[in-house]
C-alpha positions, 0 to 999 in steps of 0.5 A, spaced: 618 394 101 617 400 106 621 400 113 618 398 119 618 404 123 624 405 128 622 405 135 629 406 138 630 410 145 623 412 144 621 405 146 626 405 152 622 411 155 615 408 154 617 402 158 620 406 163 613 410 163 610 403 165 615 401 170 614 408 173 607 407 173 607 400 176 611 404 182 606 410 182 600 405 183 603 402 189 605 408 192 598 411 191 595 404 195 600 405 201 597 413 201 590 410 202 592 405 207 591 400 203 596 394 202 601 395 196 599 389 191 601 386 184 597 383 179 599 379 173 596 374 168 596 367 171 601 362 167 598 356 169 596 350 164 589 352 166 590 359 164 593 357 157 588 356 151 589 355 143 585 361 140 582 357 134 580 364 131 587 367 131 591 360 130 596 361 136 596 359 143 595 364 148 593 366 156 586 366 158 583 372 162 585 368 170 589 373 174 593 372 180 594 378 185 600 379 191 599 383 196 605 386 200 602 384 207 601 377 206 606 373 209 606 368 204 607 373 198 611 378 201 618 376 199 615 375 192 612 381 192 619 385 194 623 381 189 618 383 183 619 390 185 627 389 185 627 386 178 623 392 176 627 397 179 634 394 176 631 393 169 629 401 170 636 402 171 638 398 166 634 402 161 636 409 164 644 407 162 642 404 155 645 398 158 643 390 157 645 384 160 642 377 161 637 374 166 643 370 169 646 377 169 640 380 172 640 375 178 647 376 179 646 384 179 640 383 185 644 377 189 645 382 195 645 382 202 638 385 205 644 389 210 650 388 214 647 384 220 643 380 216 645 373 212 639 374 208 639 374 200 634 377 196 635 371 191 638 364 192 637 361 186 636 364 179 630 359 179 626 365 183 628 370 179 626 368 172 618 367 173 618 374 176 621 377 170 616 373 166 611 376 170 613 383 169 613 382 162 605 380 162 603 385 167 606 391 163 605 387 156 612 388 154 618 383 152 624 381 156 628 384 150 624 391 152 627 391 159 634 390 156 634 383 158 638 378 152 637 371 151 642 367 147 643 368 140 641 362 135 639 362 128 642 364 122 640 368 116 642 369 109 638 372 103 635 379 100 634 382 107 638 388 109 637 391 116 639 397 120 642 395 127 643 401 132 647 398 138 652 401 142 652 408 140 654 406 132 650 404 126 651 398 122 648 396 115 647 389 115 646 386 108 644 379 109 646 377 101 654 379 103 655 374 110 659 369 106 659 362 109 657 364 116 651 368 115 648 373 119 647 371 126 640 372 129 640 376 136 635 376 141 632 382 140 630 384 133 625 390 135 629 395 139 634 399 135 633 394 129 629 395 123 628 393 116 632 397 110 630 392 104 626 386 104 626 383 096 625 376 098 619 372 095 618 368 101 622 365 107 624 358 108 626 356 115 631 350 115 631 346 122 639 343 121 645 348 121 648 343 117 642 343 111 642 350 111 650 350 110 648 345 104 643 350 101 647 357 103 653 353 099 648 352 093 646 360 093 639 356 094 636 363 097 639 367 091 637 362 085 630 362 089 630 369 091 628 367 098 630 368 105 634 362 108 633 361 116 636 356 120 633 356 128 638 350 129 633 346 132 628 349 136 627 356 134 629 361 140 625 367 142 629 372 137 628 367 131 621 366 132 620 374 133 624 375 126 619 370 122 613 373 125 616 380 123 617 377 116 610 374 115 607 381 117 610 383 111 606 379 107 612 373 105 610 366 105 613 362 110 615 355 109 618 350 114 623 344 112 625 339 118 626 332 119 621 327 118 619 325 126 615 328 131 621 333 134 622 336 127 614 337 126 614 340 134 619 345 131 614 347 126 608 347 131 612 352 136 613 357 130 606 356 127 602 356 134 607 358 139 608 355 145 605 353 152 611 356 156 611 362 152 604 363 151 604 370 154 607 372 148 603 369 143 602 374 137 609 376 138 612 370 136 607 365 133 606 365 125 599 361 124 600 363 116 606 358 116 606 352 112 610 346 112 613 344 106 617 337 109 619 332 110 613 328 110 612 320 111 607 321 104 614 323 101 617 316 102 612 314 097 613 320 092 620 319 092 622 312 092 629 312 094 627 315 101 624 308 102 631 305 103 634 311 108 628 311 113 631 310 121 628 306 126 624 311 131 626 311 138 621 311 144 622 318 145 620 319 138 614 315 139 612 318 146 612 325 143 608 323 137 603 320 142 603 327 146 602 331 139 596 327 137 593 329 144 593 337 142 587 340 140 590 344 135 593 339 131 587 334 131 583 339 127 588 337 121 586 331 118 593 330 114 597 331 120 594 326 124 595 321 119 603 323 119 603 322 126 599 315 126 603 313 120 610 314 125 606 310 130 604 305 126 611 304 122 616 306 128 620 309 122 622 316 121 626 320 116 631 326 117 632 331 112 639 330 110 637 323 107 634 327 101 642 328 099 642 320 097 641 321 090 646 327 089 648 333 094 644 338 090 637 334 090 635 338 096 634 344 093 630 340 087 626 337 092 624 344 095 623 347 089 618 341 086 614 342 093 614 349 093 612 350 086 606 345 086 604 347 093 605 340 096 604 343 104 602 341 110 598 347 114 
């Protein structure tokens, strides 16, 4: 497949121009004797919608405006401008930090004789970073702000990574038992060199990923094997989205419980707290390969390996049944109702019951026969 166009420093200059444009607009407002304002999309539940047309959760059209002259908004306005200025500095220096590092960079006194801080808690700065992402139509990674690395890959995927002034070729078939750890930013300074897989398999648990990696499942089946190690991070979801955009089928393999299923739906439709990233991290074309409640009927031994669902499992299942985008899928409604009725759940690890290699056999059969939930 052809490599994805690399953006690199050109993308940095693009983001710097957006930040400068924000400042220039405020200066023009001041020159015209108007109060400088900052406008961004409203990120409350009332403005979060599931767009059936595209298949993911996104923000609606409602906006909020902050004015510098408004007493109740002045502090937040000033904080937002300070974050924008600091991120511009990071981009100019080609330096990266976390949102925690940003908080400490900004936690300074307003003057020698004032005992006032720009930020007293990180909970003040975090949502303002999100405001900037939305207002400028960028991701925080584009502002040189990293999040935690989480997720591992093995399989026929070769990447080029330009970082810290050096270029590294990463061959995910040659990463041994550990695999390649997914960074928070899989866009800037990174591109695909080769992708020769037939599909992508996302495995909820790291231990199960290790089991399949040891069996070289990815080599036998010519697939890219990913584990998000639980709930998928931004970087992991973004990588899955990019691979899906290269026309690779994406199959998700989790525990048979509401928490595992929620991991699937977060990858598929995105999530409410990241609705502003919508198309960047959601993969509506993803399909669920298992584990399902109906597997208990199809594989007799599984009936002996179920465990009792806890109260939190039941509550999560009840909550998921209220989601509009899940209610549209009869098979999923049936699965959730079965959990509520039986109060049972099943871990993907149970597929190792007959023999350790049975997991691979299970996956091959279900994928070959297209036994998926949408």
